[in-house]
mmCIF file as Biopython writes it, N, C-alpha, C and O atoms, coordinates in Angstrom:
data_model
#
loop_
_atom_site.group_PDB
_atom_site.id
_atom_site.type_symbol
_atom_site.label_atom_id
_atom_site.label_alt_id
_atom_site.label_comp_id
_atom_site.label_asym_id
_atom_site.label_entity_id
_atom_site.label_seq_id
_atom_site.pdbx_PDB_ins_code
_atom_site.Cartn_x
_atom_site.Cartn_y
_atom_site.Cartn_z
_atom_site.occupancy
_atom_site.B_iso_or_equiv
_atom_site.auth_seq_id
_atom_site.auth_asym_id
_atom_site.pdbx_PDB_model_num
ATOM 1   N N  . MET A ? 1  ? 0.845   -1.179 0.000   1.0 0.0 1  A 1 
ATOM 2   C CA . MET A ? 1  ? 0.000   0.000  0.000   1.0 0.0 1  A 1 
ATOM 3   C C  . MET A ? 1  ? 0.890   1.241  0.000   1.0 0.0 1  A 1 
ATOM 4   O O  . MET A ? 1  ? 1.881   1.307  0.727   1.0 0.0 1  A 1 
ATOM 5   N N  . ARG A ? 2  ? 0.534   2.200  -0.803  1.0 0.0 2  A 1 
ATOM 6   C CA . ARG A ? 2  ? 1.306   3.427  -0.929  1.0 0.0 2  A 1 
ATOM 7   C C  . ARG A ? 2  ? 0.936   4.397  0.187   1.0 0.0 2  A 1 
ATOM 8   O O  . ARG A ? 2  ? -0.243  4.657  0.427   1.0 0.0 2  A 1 
ATOM 9   N N  . GLN A ? 3  ? 1.935   4.922  0.857   1.0 0.0 3  A 1 
ATOM 10  C CA . GLN A ? 3  ? 1.703   5.941  1.875   1.0 0.0 3  A 1 
ATOM 11  C C  . GLN A ? 3  ? 1.561   7.293  1.194   1.0 0.0 3  A 1 
ATOM 12  O O  . GLN A ? 3  ? 2.319   7.615  0.280   1.0 0.0 3  A 1 
ATOM 13  N N  . GLN A ? 4  ? 0.601   8.077  1.633   1.0 0.0 4  A 1 
ATOM 14  C CA . GLN A ? 4  ? 0.390   9.408  1.063   1.0 0.0 4  A 1 
ATOM 15  C C  . GLN A ? 4  ? 1.378   10.381 1.685   1.0 0.0 4  A 1 
ATOM 16  O O  . GLN A ? 4  ? 1.488   10.472 2.907   1.0 0.0 4  A 1 
ATOM 17  N N  . ASP A ? 5  ? 2.086   11.098 0.849   1.0 0.0 5  A 1 
ATOM 18  C CA . ASP A ? 5  ? 2.968   12.168 1.297   1.0 0.0 5  A 1 
ATOM 19  C C  . ASP A ? 5  ? 2.150   13.446 1.250   1.0 0.0 5  A 1 
ATOM 20  O O  . ASP A ? 5  ? 1.701   13.850 0.178   1.0 0.0 5  A 1 
ATOM 21  N N  . TRP A ? 6  ? 1.952   14.079 2.374   1.0 0.0 6  A 1 
ATOM 22  C CA . TRP A ? 6  ? 1.048   15.222 2.464   1.0 0.0 6  A 1 
ATOM 23  C C  . TRP A ? 6  ? 1.728   16.545 2.171   1.0 0.0 6  A 1 
ATOM 24  O O  . TRP A ? 6  ? 1.167   17.597 2.476   1.0 0.0 6  A 1 
ATOM 25  N N  . LYS A ? 7  ? 2.905   16.526 1.596   1.0 0.0 7  A 1 
ATOM 26  C CA . LYS A ? 7  ? 3.549   17.775 1.199   1.0 0.0 7  A 1 
ATOM 27  C C  . LYS A ? 7  ? 2.744   18.422 0.078   1.0 0.0 7  A 1 
ATOM 28  O O  . LYS A ? 7  ? 2.161   17.736 -0.762  1.0 0.0 7  A 1 
ATOM 29  N N  . THR A ? 8  ? 2.721   19.729 0.079   1.0 0.0 8  A 1 
ATOM 30  C CA . THR A ? 8  ? 2.019   20.458 -0.970  1.0 0.0 8  A 1 
ATOM 31  C C  . THR A ? 8  ? 2.850   20.436 -2.238  1.0 0.0 8  A 1 
ATOM 32  O O  . THR A ? 8  ? 4.058   20.671 -2.212  1.0 0.0 8  A 1 
ATOM 33  N N  . LYS A ? 9  ? 2.195   20.154 -3.332  1.0 0.0 9  A 1 
ATOM 34  C CA . LYS A ? 9  ? 2.874   20.136 -4.623  1.0 0.0 9  A 1 
ATOM 35  C C  . LYS A ? 9  ? 2.159   21.103 -5.550  1.0 0.0 9  A 1 
ATOM 36  O O  . LYS A ? 9  ? 0.931   21.184 -5.547  1.0 0.0 9  A 1 
ATOM 37  N N  . TYR A ? 10 ? 2.908   21.815 -6.321  1.0 0.0 10 A 1 
ATOM 38  C CA . TYR A ? 10 ? 2.350   22.787 -7.251  1.0 0.0 10 A 1 
ATOM 39  C C  . TYR A ? 10 ? 2.691   22.378 -8.671  1.0 0.0 10 A 1 
ATOM 40  O O  . TYR A ? 10 ? 3.732   21.773 -8.926  1.0 0.0 10 A 1 
ATOM 41  N N  . LEU A ? 11 ? 1.815   22.711 -9.577  1.0 0.0 11 A 1 
ATOM 42  C CA . LEU A ? 11 ? 2.095   22.478 -10.983 1.0 0.0 11 A 1 
ATOM 43  C C  . LEU A ? 11 ? 1.519   23.633 -11.772 1.0 0.0 11 A 1 
ATOM 44  O O  . LEU A ? 11 ? 0.666   24.380 -11.294 1.0 0.0 11 A 1 
ATOM 45  N N  . SER A ? 12 ? 1.999   23.756 -12.967 1.0 0.0 12 A 1 
ATOM 46  C CA . SER A ? 12 ? 1.473   24.795 -13.846 1.0 0.0 12 A 1 
ATOM 47  C C  . SER A ? 12 ? 1.340   24.208 -15.245 1.0 0.0 12 A 1 
ATOM 48  O O  . SER A ? 12 ? 2.001   23.232 -15.599 1.0 0.0 12 A 1 
ATOM 49  N N  . LEU A ? 13 ? 0.479   24.823 -16.015 1.0 0.0 13 A 1 
ATOM 50  C CA . LEU A ? 13 ? 0.256   24.377 -17.380 1.0 0.0 13 A 1 
ATOM 51  C C  . LEU A ? 13 ? 0.917   25.341 -18.347 1.0 0.0 13 A 1 
ATOM 52  O O  . LEU A ? 13 ? 1.002   26.544 -18.098 1.0 0.0 13 A 1 
ATOM 53  N N  . THR A ? 14 ? 1.376   24.793 -19.438 1.0 0.0 14 A 1 
ATOM 54  C CA . THR A ? 14 ? 1.871   25.648 -20.510 1.0 0.0 14 A 1 
ATOM 55  C C  . THR A ? 14 ? 0.679   26.377 -21.118 1.0 0.0 14 A 1 
ATOM 56  O O  . THR A ? 14 ? -0.469  26.066 -20.800 1.0 0.0 14 A 1 
ATOM 57  N N  . GLU A ? 15 ? 0.944   27.329 -21.976 1.0 0.0 15 A 1 
ATOM 58  C CA . GLU A ? 15 ? -0.144  28.030 -22.656 1.0 0.0 15 A 1 
ATOM 59  C C  . GLU A ? 15 ? -0.984  27.040 -23.461 1.0 0.0 15 A 1 
ATOM 60  O O  . GLU A ? 15 ? -2.213  27.119 -23.475 1.0 0.0 15 A 1 
ATOM 61  N N  . GLU A ? 16 ? -0.306  26.114 -24.126 1.0 0.0 16 A 1 
ATOM 62  C CA . GLU A ? 16 ? -1.015  25.089 -24.899 1.0 0.0 16 A 1 
ATOM 63  C C  . GLU A ? 16 ? -1.853  24.201 -23.980 1.0 0.0 16 A 1 
ATOM 64  O O  . GLU A ? 16 ? -2.984  23.848 -24.312 1.0 0.0 16 A 1 
ATOM 65  N N  . GLY A ? 17 ? -1.294  23.845 -22.826 1.0 0.0 17 A 1 
ATOM 66  C CA . GLY A ? 17 ? -2.033  23.029 -21.865 1.0 0.0 17 A 1 
ATOM 67  C C  . GLY A ? 17 ? -3.249  23.751 -21.318 1.0 0.0 17 A 1 
ATOM 68  O O  . GLY A ? 17 ? -4.305  23.146 -21.137 1.0 0.0 17 A 1 
ATOM 69  N N  . THR A ? 18 ? -3.106  25.044 -21.054 1.0 0.0 18 A 1 
ATOM 70  C CA . THR A ? 18 ? -4.226  25.844 -20.569 1.0 0.0 18 A 1 
ATOM 71  C C  . THR A ? 18 ? -5.336  25.909 -21.610 1.0 0.0 18 A 1 
ATOM 72  O O  . THR A ? 18 ? -6.514  25.784 -21.276 1.0 0.0 18 A 1 
ATOM 73  N N  . THR A ? 19 ? -4.963  26.103 -22.860 1.0 0.0 19 A 1 
ATOM 74  C CA . THR A ? 19 ? -5.948  26.140 -23.943 1.0 0.0 19 A 1 
ATOM 75  C C  . THR A ? 19 ? -6.691  24.812 -24.031 1.0 0.0 19 A 1 
ATOM 76  O O  . THR A ? 19 ? -7.916  24.784 -24.152 1.0 0.0 19 A 1 
ATOM 77  N N  . PHE A ? 20 ? -5.948  23.720 -23.969 1.0 0.0 20 A 1 
ATOM 78  C CA . PHE A ? 20 ? -6.555  22.388 -24.015 1.0 0.0 20 A 1 
ATOM 79  C C  . PHE A ? 20 ? -7.506  22.190 -22.833 1.0 0.0 20 A 1 
ATOM 80  O O  . PHE A ? 20 ? -8.629  21.719 -23.009 1.0 0.0 20 A 1 
ATOM 81  N N  . TYR A ? 21 ? -7.058  22.546 -21.641 1.0 0.0 21 A 1 
ATOM 82  C CA . TYR A ? 21 ? -7.867  22.428 -20.426 1.0 0.0 21 A 1 
ATOM 83  C C  . TYR A ? 21 ? -9.177  23.195 -20.580 1.0 0.0 21 A 1 
ATOM 84  O O  . TYR A ? 21 ? -10.247 22.683 -20.250 1.0 0.0 21 A 1 
ATOM 85  N N  . GLU A ? 22 ? -9.086  24.410 -21.078 1.0 0.0 22 A 1 
ATOM 86  C CA . GLU A ? 22 ? -10.279 25.246 -21.241 1.0 0.0 22 A 1 
ATOM 87  C C  . GLU A ? 22 ? -11.243 24.684 -22.283 1.0 0.0 22 A 1 
ATOM 88  O O  . GLU A ? 22 ? -12.438 24.978 -22.245 1.0 0.0 22 A 1 
ATOM 89  N N  . GLU A ? 23 ? -10.733 23.884 -23.205 1.0 0.0 23 A 1 
ATOM 90  C CA . GLU A ? 23 ? -11.588 23.252 -24.212 1.0 0.0 23 A 1 
ATOM 91  C C  . GLU A ? 23 ? -12.283 22.007 -23.671 1.0 0.0 23 A 1 
ATOM 92  O O  . GLU A ? 23 ? -13.470 21.798 -23.922 1.0 0.0 23 A 1 
ATOM 93  N N  . VAL A ? 24 ? -11.552 21.185 -22.936 1.0 0.0 24 A 1 
ATOM 94  C CA . VAL A ? 24 ? -12.103 19.887 -22.545 1.0 0.0 24 A 1 
ATOM 95  C C  . VAL A ? 24 ? -12.896 19.906 -21.244 1.0 0.0 24 A 1 
ATOM 96  O O  . VAL A ? 24 ? -13.826 19.115 -21.088 1.0 0.0 24 A 1 
ATOM 97  N N  . VAL A ? 25 ? -12.558 20.778 -20.317 1.0 0.0 25 A 1 
ATOM 98  C CA . VAL A ? 25 ? -13.258 20.772 -19.031 1.0 0.0 25 A 1 
ATOM 99  C C  . VAL A ? 25 ? -14.753 21.070 -19.187 1.0 0.0 25 A 1 
ATOM 100 O O  . VAL A ? 25 ? -15.562 20.353 -18.598 1.0 0.0 25 A 1 
ATOM 101 N N  . PRO A ? 26 ? -15.157 22.083 -19.943 1.0 0.0 26 A 1 
ATOM 102 C CA . PRO A ? 26 ? -16.605 22.292 -20.108 1.0 0.0 26 A 1 
ATOM 103 C C  . PRO A ? 26 ? -17.310 21.080 -20.739 1.0 0.0 26 A 1 
ATOM 104 O O  . PRO A ? 26 ? -18.446 20.768 -20.381 1.0 0.0 26 A 1 
ATOM 105 N N  . GLN A ? 27 ? -16.645 20.412 -21.661 1.0 0.0 27 A 1 
ATOM 106 C CA . GLN A ? 27 ? -17.230 19.217 -22.273 1.0 0.0 27 A 1 
ATOM 107 C C  . GLN A ? 27 ? -17.404 18.114 -21.231 1.0 0.0 27 A 1 
ATOM 108 O O  . GLN A ? 27 ? -18.434 17.440 -21.200 1.0 0.0 27 A 1 
ATOM 109 N N  . GLN A ? 28 ? -16.396 17.934 -20.382 1.0 0.0 28 A 1 
ATOM 110 C CA . GLN A ? 28 ? -16.465 16.912 -19.336 1.0 0.0 28 A 1 
ATOM 111 C C  . GLN A ? 28 ? -17.545 17.251 -18.321 1.0 0.0 28 A 1 
ATOM 112 O O  . GLN A ? 28 ? -18.284 16.371 -17.881 1.0 0.0 28 A 1 
ATOM 113 N N  . GLU A ? 29 ? -17.638 18.511 -17.952 1.0 0.0 29 A 1 
ATOM 114 C CA . GLU A ? 29 ? -18.673 18.925 -17.006 1.0 0.0 29 A 1 
ATOM 115 C C  . GLU A ? 29 ? -20.068 18.680 -17.581 1.0 0.0 29 A 1 
ATOM 116 O O  . GLU A ? 29 ? -20.961 18.221 -16.869 1.0 0.0 29 A 1 
ATOM 117 N N  . GLN A ? 30 ? -20.253 18.981 -18.849 1.0 0.0 30 A 1 
ATOM 118 C CA . GLN A ? 30 ? -21.554 18.749 -19.481 1.0 0.0 30 A 1 
ATOM 119 C C  . GLN A ? 30 ? -21.866 17.259 -19.546 1.0 0.0 30 A 1 
ATOM 120 O O  . GLN A ? 30 ? -23.010 16.852 -19.341 1.0 0.0 30 A 1 
ATOM 121 N N  . PHE A ? 31 ? -20.855 16.450 -19.830 1.0 0.0 31 A 1 
ATOM 122 C CA . PHE A ? 31 ? -21.035 14.996 -19.843 1.0 0.0 31 A 1 
ATOM 123 C C  . PHE A ? 31 ? -21.521 14.511 -18.480 1.0 0.0 31 A 1 
ATOM 124 O O  . PHE A ? 31 ? -22.447 13.705 -18.394 1.0 0.0 31 A 1 
ATOM 125 N N  . GLN A ? 32 ? -20.892 15.006 -17.422 1.0 0.0 32 A 1 
ATOM 126 C CA . GLN A ? 32 ? -21.285 14.591 -16.077 1.0 0.0 32 A 1 
ATOM 127 C C  . GLN A ? 32 ? -22.715 15.022 -15.762 1.0 0.0 32 A 1 
ATOM 128 O O  . GLN A ? 32 ? -23.475 14.265 -15.158 1.0 0.0 32 A 1 
ATOM 129 N N  . ILE A ? 33 ? -23.077 16.215 -16.164 1.0 0.0 33 A 1 
ATOM 130 C CA . ILE A ? 33 ? -24.451 16.684 -15.954 1.0 0.0 33 A 1 
ATOM 131 C C  . ILE A ? 33 ? -25.429 15.793 -16.709 1.0 0.0 33 A 1 
ATOM 132 O O  . ILE A ? 33 ? -26.457 15.385 -16.168 1.0 0.0 33 A 1 
ATOM 133 N N  . ASP A ? 34 ? -25.100 15.494 -17.968 1.0 0.0 34 A 1 
ATOM 134 C CA . ASP A ? 34 ? -25.981 14.658 -18.787 1.0 0.0 34 A 1 
ATOM 135 C C  . ASP A ? 34 ? -26.130 13.252 -18.211 1.0 0.0 34 A 1 
ATOM 136 O O  . ASP A ? 34 ? -27.224 12.688 -18.225 1.0 0.0 34 A 1 
ATOM 137 N N  . GLN A ? 35 ? -25.040 12.688 -17.709 1.0 0.0 35 A 1 
ATOM 138 C CA . GLN A ? 35 ? -25.057 11.313 -17.228 1.0 0.0 35 A 1 
ATOM 139 C C  . GLN A ? 35 ? -25.638 11.175 -15.827 1.0 0.0 35 A 1 
ATOM 140 O O  . GLN A ? 35 ? -26.345 10.208 -15.540 1.0 0.0 35 A 1 
ATOM 141 N N  . PHE A ? 36 ? -25.345 12.137 -14.954 1.0 0.0 36 A 1 
ATOM 142 C CA . PHE A ? 36 ? -25.663 11.965 -13.542 1.0 0.0 36 A 1 
ATOM 143 C C  . PHE A ? 36 ? -26.618 13.019 -12.986 1.0 0.0 36 A 1 
ATOM 144 O O  . PHE A ? 36 ? -26.931 13.000 -11.795 1.0 0.0 36 A 1 
ATOM 145 N N  . GLY A ? 37 ? -27.077 13.922 -13.818 1.0 0.0 37 A 1 
ATOM 146 C CA . GLY A ? 37 ? -27.927 15.012 -13.358 1.0 0.0 37 A 1 
ATOM 147 C C  . GLY A ? 37 ? -29.259 14.573 -12.781 1.0 0.0 37 A 1 
ATOM 148 O O  . GLY A ? 37 ? -29.852 15.288 -11.974 1.0 0.0 37 A 1 
ATOM 149 N N  . GLU A ? 38 ? -29.734 13.412 -13.184 1.0 0.0 38 A 1 
ATOM 150 C CA . GLU A ? 38 ? -31.029 12.924 -12.692 1.0 0.0 38 A 1 
ATOM 151 C C  . GLU A ? 38 ? -30.920 12.229 -11.340 1.0 0.0 38 A 1 
ATOM 152 O O  . GLU A ? 38 ? -31.938 11.918 -10.722 1.0 0.0 38 A 1 
ATOM 153 N N  . LEU A ? 39 ? -29.697 11.984 -10.875 1.0 0.0 39 A 1 
ATOM 154 C CA . LEU A ? 39 ? -29.527 11.305 -9.591  1.0 0.0 39 A 1 
ATOM 155 C C  . LEU A ? 39 ? -29.788 12.273 -8.447  1.0 0.0 39 A 1 
ATOM 156 O O  . LEU A ? 39 ? -29.319 13.411 -8.461  1.0 0.0 39 A 1 
ATOM 157 N N  . ASP A ? 40 ? -30.542 11.807 -7.456  1.0 0.0 40 A 1 
ATOM 158 C CA . ASP A ? 40 ? -30.710 12.646 -6.277  1.0 0.0 40 A 1 
ATOM 159 C C  . ASP A ? 40 ? -29.478 12.494 -5.384  1.0 0.0 40 A 1 
ATOM 160 O O  . ASP A ? 40 ? -28.583 11.705 -5.689  1.0 0.0 40 A 1 
ATOM 161 N N  . THR A ? 41 ? -29.432 13.237 -4.297  1.0 0.0 41 A 1 
ATOM 162 C CA . THR A ? 41 ? -28.253 13.250 -3.433  1.0 0.0 41 A 1 
ATOM 163 C C  . THR A ? 41 ? -27.921 11.862 -2.903  1.0 0.0 41 A 1 
ATOM 164 O O  . THR A ? 41 ? -26.752 11.478 -2.874  1.0 0.0 41 A 1 
ATOM 165 N N  . ALA A ? 42 ? -28.917 11.116 -2.491  1.0 0.0 42 A 1 
ATOM 166 C CA . ALA A ? 42 ? -28.678 9.763  -1.971  1.0 0.0 42 A 1 
ATOM 167 C C  . ALA A ? 42 ? -28.081 8.866  -3.050  1.0 0.0 42 A 1 
ATOM 168 O O  . ALA A ? 42 ? -27.160 8.096  -2.777  1.0 0.0 42 A 1 
ATOM 169 N N  . ASP A ? 43 ? -28.592 8.960  -4.261  1.0 0.0 43 A 1 
ATOM 170 C CA . ASP A ? 43 ? -28.061 8.163  -5.368  1.0 0.0 43 A 1 
ATOM 171 C C  . ASP A ? 43 ? -26.622 8.560  -5.691  1.0 0.0 43 A 1 
ATOM 172 O O  . ASP A ? 43 ? -25.790 7.697  -5.972  1.0 0.0 43 A 1 
ATOM 173 N N  . GLN A ? 44 ? -26.329 9.844  -5.653  1.0 0.0 44 A 1 
ATOM 174 C CA . GLN A ? 44 ? -24.968 10.316 -5.910  1.0 0.0 44 A 1 
ATOM 175 C C  . GLN A ? 44 ? -24.004 9.768  -4.862  1.0 0.0 44 A 1 
ATOM 176 O O  . GLN A ? 44 ? -22.900 9.340  -5.197  1.0 0.0 44 A 1 
ATOM 177 N N  . LYS A ? 45 ? -24.414 9.780  -3.604  1.0 0.0 45 A 1 
ATOM 178 C CA . LYS A ? 45 ? -23.565 9.240  -2.532  1.0 0.0 45 A 1 
ATOM 179 C C  . LYS A ? 45 ? -23.336 7.751  -2.718  1.0 0.0 45 A 1 
ATOM 180 O O  . LYS A ? 45 ? -22.227 7.255  -2.518  1.0 0.0 45 A 1 
ATOM 181 N N  . GLU A ? 46 ? -24.387 7.039  -3.101  1.0 0.0 46 A 1 
ATOM 182 C CA . GLU A ? 46 ? -24.258 5.603  -3.338  1.0 0.0 46 A 1 
ATOM 183 C C  . GLU A ? 46 ? -23.329 5.328  -4.517  1.0 0.0 46 A 1 
ATOM 184 O O  . GLU A ? 46 ? -22.512 4.409  -4.457  1.0 0.0 46 A 1 
ATOM 185 N N  . LEU A ? 47 ? -23.444 6.103  -5.572  1.0 0.0 47 A 1 
ATOM 186 C CA . LEU A ? 47 ? -22.556 5.947  -6.720  1.0 0.0 47 A 1 
ATOM 187 C C  . LEU A ? 47 ? -21.105 6.171  -6.310  1.0 0.0 47 A 1 
ATOM 188 O O  . LEU A ? 47 ? -20.229 5.390  -6.683  1.0 0.0 47 A 1 
ATOM 189 N N  . LEU A ? 48 ? -20.845 7.223  -5.551  1.0 0.0 48 A 1 
ATOM 190 C CA . LEU A ? 48 ? -19.477 7.489  -5.091  1.0 0.0 48 A 1 
ATOM 191 C C  . LEU A ? 48 ? -18.962 6.363  -4.205  1.0 0.0 48 A 1 
ATOM 192 O O  . LEU A ? 48 ? -17.795 5.982  -4.297  1.0 0.0 48 A 1 
ATOM 193 N N  . ARG A ? 49 ? -19.827 5.830  -3.348  1.0 0.0 49 A 1 
ATOM 194 C CA . ARG A ? 49 ? -19.426 4.719  -2.487  1.0 0.0 49 A 1 
ATOM 195 C C  . ARG A ? 49 ? -19.015 3.518  -3.333  1.0 0.0 49 A 1 
ATOM 196 O O  . ARG A ? 49 ? -17.987 2.894  -3.070  1.0 0.0 49 A 1 
ATOM 197 N N  . LEU A ? 50 ? -19.804 3.196  -4.335  1.0 0.0 50 A 1 
ATOM 198 C CA . LEU A ? 50 ? -19.491 2.061  -5.203  1.0 0.0 50 A 1 
ATOM 199 C C  . LEU A ? 50 ? -18.230 2.305  -6.029  1.0 0.0 50 A 1 
ATOM 200 O O  . LEU A ? 50 ? -17.419 1.396  -6.206  1.0 0.0 50 A 1 
ATOM 201 N N  . LEU A ? 51 ? -18.063 3.518  -6.530  1.0 0.0 51 A 1 
ATOM 202 C CA . LEU A ? 51 ? -16.856 3.838  -7.296  1.0 0.0 51 A 1 
ATOM 203 C C  . LEU A ? 51 ? -15.608 3.739  -6.428  1.0 0.0 51 A 1 
ATOM 204 O O  . LEU A ? 51 ? -14.555 3.309  -6.899  1.0 0.0 51 A 1 
ATOM 205 N N  . ASN A ? 52 ? -15.719 4.135  -5.163  1.0 0.0 52 A 1 
ATOM 206 C CA . ASN A ? 52 ? -14.583 4.004  -4.250  1.0 0.0 52 A 1 
ATOM 207 C C  . ASN A ? 52 ? -14.219 2.546  -4.027  1.0 0.0 52 A 1 
ATOM 208 O O  . ASN A ? 52 ? -13.038 2.210  -3.943  1.0 0.0 52 A 1 
ATOM 209 N N  . ILE A ? 53 ? -15.210 1.681  -3.929  1.0 0.0 53 A 1 
ATOM 210 C CA . ILE A ? 53 ? -14.938 0.247  -3.798  1.0 0.0 53 A 1 
ATOM 211 C C  . ILE A ? 53 ? -14.183 -0.250 -5.024  1.0 0.0 53 A 1 
ATOM 212 O O  . ILE A ? 53 ? -13.186 -0.961 -4.894  1.0 0.0 53 A 1 
ATOM 213 N N  . LEU A ? 54 ? -14.648 0.117  -6.203  1.0 0.0 54 A 1 
ATOM 214 C CA . LEU A ? 54 ? -13.967 -0.306 -7.431  1.0 0.0 54 A 1 
ATOM 215 C C  . LEU A ? 54 ? -12.551 0.251  -7.506  1.0 0.0 54 A 1 
ATOM 216 O O  . LEU A ? 54 ? -11.628 -0.441 -7.935  1.0 0.0 54 A 1 
ATOM 217 N N  . HIS A ? 55 ? -12.384 1.487  -7.093  1.0 0.0 55 A 1 
ATOM 218 C CA . HIS A ? 55 ? -11.057 2.108  -7.110  1.0 0.0 55 A 1 
ATOM 219 C C  . HIS A ? 55 ? -10.100 1.359  -6.185  1.0 0.0 55 A 1 
ATOM 220 O O  . HIS A ? 55 ? -8.956  1.098  -6.555  1.0 0.0 55 A 1 
ATOM 221 N N  . LYS A ? 56 ? -10.560 1.015  -4.993  1.0 0.0 56 A 1 
ATOM 222 C CA . LYS A ? 56 ? -9.716  0.286  -4.042  1.0 0.0 56 A 1 
ATOM 223 C C  . LYS A ? 56 ? -9.352  -1.089 -4.586  1.0 0.0 56 A 1 
ATOM 224 O O  . LYS A ? 56 ? -8.230  -1.554 -4.389  1.0 0.0 56 A 1 
ATOM 225 N N  . GLN A ? 57 ? -10.288 -1.743 -5.268  1.0 0.0 57 A 1 
ATOM 226 C CA . GLN A ? 57 ? -9.996  -3.048 -5.859  1.0 0.0 57 A 1 
ATOM 227 C C  . GLN A ? 57 ? -8.945  -2.916 -6.952  1.0 0.0 57 A 1 
ATOM 228 O O  . GLN A ? 57 ? -8.122  -3.812 -7.137  1.0 0.0 57 A 1 
ATOM 229 N N  . GLY A ? 58 ? -8.972  -1.816 -7.668  1.0 0.0 58 A 1 
ATOM 230 C CA . GLY A ? 58 ? -8.005  -1.589 -8.733  1.0 0.0 58 A 1 
ATOM 231 C C  . GLY A ? 58 ? -6.602  -1.335 -8.226  1.0 0.0 58 A 1 
ATOM 232 O O  . GLY A ? 58 ? -5.636  -1.524 -8.965  1.0 0.0 58 A 1 
ATOM 233 N N  . GLU A ? 59 ? -6.469  -0.910 -6.973  1.0 0.0 59 A 1 
ATOM 234 C CA . GLU A ? 59 ? -5.151  -0.657 -6.392  1.0 0.0 59 A 1 
ATOM 235 C C  . GLU A ? 59 ? -4.451  -1.945 -6.010  1.0 0.0 59 A 1 
ATOM 236 O O  . GLU A ? 59 ? -3.228  -1.963 -5.872  1.0 0.0 59 A 1 
ATOM 237 N N  . ASN A ? 60 ? -5.200  -3.024 -5.836  1.0 0.0 60 A 1 
ATOM 238 C CA . ASN A ? 60 ? -4.611  -4.303 -5.407  1.0 0.0 60 A 1 
ATOM 239 C C  . ASN A ? 60 ? -4.088  -5.086 -6.570  1.0 0.0 60 A 1 
ATOM 240 O O  . ASN A ? 60 ? -3.561  -6.183 -6.388  1.0 0.0 60 A 1 
#
């Protein structure tokens, strides 16, 4: 198991990276709204709980 190093890390994007980020993030946000917008709060919490289980299984 990997130990988390809690040191603060900073990063920056190049101009090209910033342009790319500004193009794709709105598309990703809209995708999430389209896919999960109908879920109520309880459903969203349950989805996150299940995704965390899958994520932990993927680490092993």
